[in-house]
N, C-alpha and C positions, 0 to 999 in steps of 0.2 A: 179410869184408874177414880177412885172412890175417896172423897178427902174422911179425915179422919175419925170425924161423926158421923158419916153416911157409913165407912167401913163397917166399924161395929155394930151399925142395925144389919147391915148386911148379910155381914157374918155367921151371927146371930142366926137369921132366920133362914141362913143352908145349913147351917148344926139341925136344927128345929126342922125341919123339911125334909131333912133326910132320915133322924130317928124317927120321924109318923111316917114315913116309905117303909123305913122299916118294919116299922112294931104292923101298918096295913098288909104288908108280904104275908105275913106271919098270921094274920087275921083272915085274911083272905085263902090260907093252906085252910084252916082251921075250916070253914064253912064250905071251903069244894070238898073236907072230906064231910062233910055234914049232910052236903046236899050234892053228889056228883050229878045229878040228871041233870044238871042248871048247865048250862051251856056260858060259859064264865066271859070267855073268849073270844066267842065268834062271831059278836057283831060287827056289822058293816062291815065294807071293802078289804082294809089293811091286813096283810097275814102275819097272823102273833104264832103261829103252834110251829113254825121252824126252830124258833128261837130254846134254848134251853138254861140248864142250869150254869153251863160254863159263862153263858152271856151276863147272867143274873148278877154272878161274879166278878164278869170287867165293867161289868157297868157300878157294880161297888167300888169299885178298885180306880175306878174315873171319876167319881164322885169326891171321893177322898185324897184324887190326887187335884183336885180343884181348890178342893178345901183345905189342904194342907200347902200346896205351893202355889197357884195362883190365884189366889183371896187374901193374899197378904196388902198393907197399908203402901201406900205410894210409895215411902222414902225407901222401903226396906223388899218390895213383891221380887218376885220371881221373876228375871227378863224385865223388869222396871219398863213395866208394856206403857208407862205413861210418864218417862222418863224420872231422873231423882227427885224430881219437885211436882210429880203428876203432870209434867205437859204432855201435848201431844203435837208433833213434828213430823218430820217426810218420813226419818227416820222409823222412828216409832211406831208408823202406819204401815211400812211395810213390812215390819217382824210381824206386824197385826197380821197382815195379809197372809205373811207365810206359814205366824203356828194356826192361824184358820185351814190353811188344805194343806199341811202338814197331820192334824186333827182327822180331817176327811179323808185321806188318801192312807192314813192307819186304820180310823172305821172300817174302809173297803174293804183290807188287805184283810185285816183278822178275819170278817166274813168268810171271806174269799178262800184265801191261802190258810185259816186255821180250821175253821170251823166247816166247810166246803159247801157254803152256801154261793146262790148266782143271786150280786145284789141288784141286778135287774129285772129279776124276777121275783126276788123279794121285797122290791119297791114297785110295781107293776109298771116297772119301764120296757115291760114288751107288752107289746099291742095293743099301745093307746088307742082309746076312743076320744079322741081329737074334738070331736063335736060337744059330745057331755063335758070333754073338760072345755071347751071354750068355755061356754055357756053357766060352767059353775063359776069360772075366774073371772067372768063378767059380774057374775051376784053375788058372789064374795067380794069381792075389790070395792063396791057401793057396801056393801055391809060391813066390812071390816071398817072403810075410811069415816063410815059412822057413827059406826060401834067406840071405836079408840079413841078416835077425837073425843066422842062427847063423856070415854069416864077417864081420857087425859084432864080436860075442863075441871072437872068437879074432882080427882085427887088431889090435883095443883091448887083449885081455891082452896081444898081441907088443911092441905100441906103450910100452904102459905099461911093460914091463919095463928100457928105452933111455929113454923120454921122459914120463916120470910127470908131467910139470905140461903136457901138452896139454888146449887145453880144450876147448870144445863150442867149435860153429859159433855165431857172435855171434848169432843172430837166435834158435837155438835159447836164449840166453842172456839176451837179451830179453827172451822169451813167457815162463818160467820167473821171471824176477825184476820182470817188471813186475806193481804192485797195482792198476793203471787193466785198463778194457777196451778200451780206445784201441789197443794196439799190438798185443793176443790178437788183436781181430776184422783187425786191419790184417794181421799175419800169417796168420791160417786164411784170410781171400781171395786174400794171393798163396801158399800152399802149395798151396790144392786146387782154386783155377780159374784163374789165372794164369798161376802156373807150368806145369802140367800142358800150357795150350792153346799157350803160347811155345816150351817146352820141347822138347815132340814134334813141333810146325812145325817149327823149327830143326835139331834132333837124328834127329831118326828121320826127319820129312817129307824132308827138305833134303839132309842133312852124310849122312846112312845111304845115302838113296836115289845120292844124284851117288858115292859110295865106292863103292857094289856096282859103277854103271854101268863102272866101271873096275877092278875089281879082284872079288872074288864077296863071296856075302853073310856069311859065316865071317870075312873080315877087316873088311867095313865093319860088324859086331856091333860088332867088337872093338874098331875105332878109334873109329868113333864115340863110344861108350860111355865109353873114355877122358877124350875131350875132354869129356863131360858131365861125366865125373866132378870134370874140374882146375878146371873152372871153377866149380865154387862154392868153391872156393878152401878147404879144409880137410882137412888129410893126413890126422885119424882118421877121416873120410869115404869116402877114396879109394875101398878095396877095396869095401864095402857099397855105394856107387853105382854103380860100375863093374860089379859085381854086378847091382843093378836096371838098369840098364841096357841087359846084353846080352839079361836074360829079356823086356825090352816088347821087343827086336828082336824076338825070339824070336815074340814075341804078334799082332805086324805082319805079320813074313812068314808066319803061319800066316793069318790070316784078312784080312790084304791093306788094309784098314783102319786108319784113322789111330786111329781112335774107340777102339779094343781099346786103345795105351799111354798115350793119353790119360786113360780114364778109369782104368784099374791105377794110375797114373800119383797119382791124385787120391785112389785108394784108399790108396793107400800113406802120402802124405804126411798123408792122415786119419787113417788107424789111430796115426801117429806124434803127432800132436799129441795126439792121446789119453791118448798114453804115457807123452806130457810132463806132463801134466795130471794124471796121478797117480802119475806115479817122478820119477824125476832127471834123466832126457833120454834 
């Protein structure tokens, strides 16, 4: 959960991103009417055509839910995701895991039960090309680690010039400061298993797919990645997480399989945890 000053920046950025996305959807609608011969949403291997207007409304509702309910200051936030004082403990980590799993299950149930889609087919999980997937994972692991850490170094150096007291994420602080194995194991489970599964299903599988359907692949990657970065509620991580998410979208488009960003997400978080164990975060 963000501190009060960070919360104001993140909340305003979330509102601004939502307004820009809404205006962009209108602009793309006009451009499609003017140039219907252009295949706006057919680049890449990710399926976008199965999505429709109900999914766009569901995405809008989900975004509104995040802004009005979840993006609240630590002392009043829904579910008190980091407790009354914004601190992370065993209970809040378990609550976070349950929330991630509920969101993932909700998206899959919505697509399967209410929209009649097959998530396995929609997310490219049927007939996986394992060799191409393995090559993509190896190449993108190197690219992601290099690019995200480079962006993190320069963005943190820039932020420190006028925001010297910006602290790490509460989860990172809890992992580093914990003397027992309980919180550490929960953080590992959340970061390496639960988050890649749930966040990739939501942001790459659903949000990116719906936005691509009504805009195009580049805009969908940029917009969904910004949303992904904002919901982590940490100003210092915005640019690195946005970079990570854009690269995950690229890996998804190259393979057409959601397993690619899921595995890459898990590897990135795993490497980050190892770095926290032997460094200062």
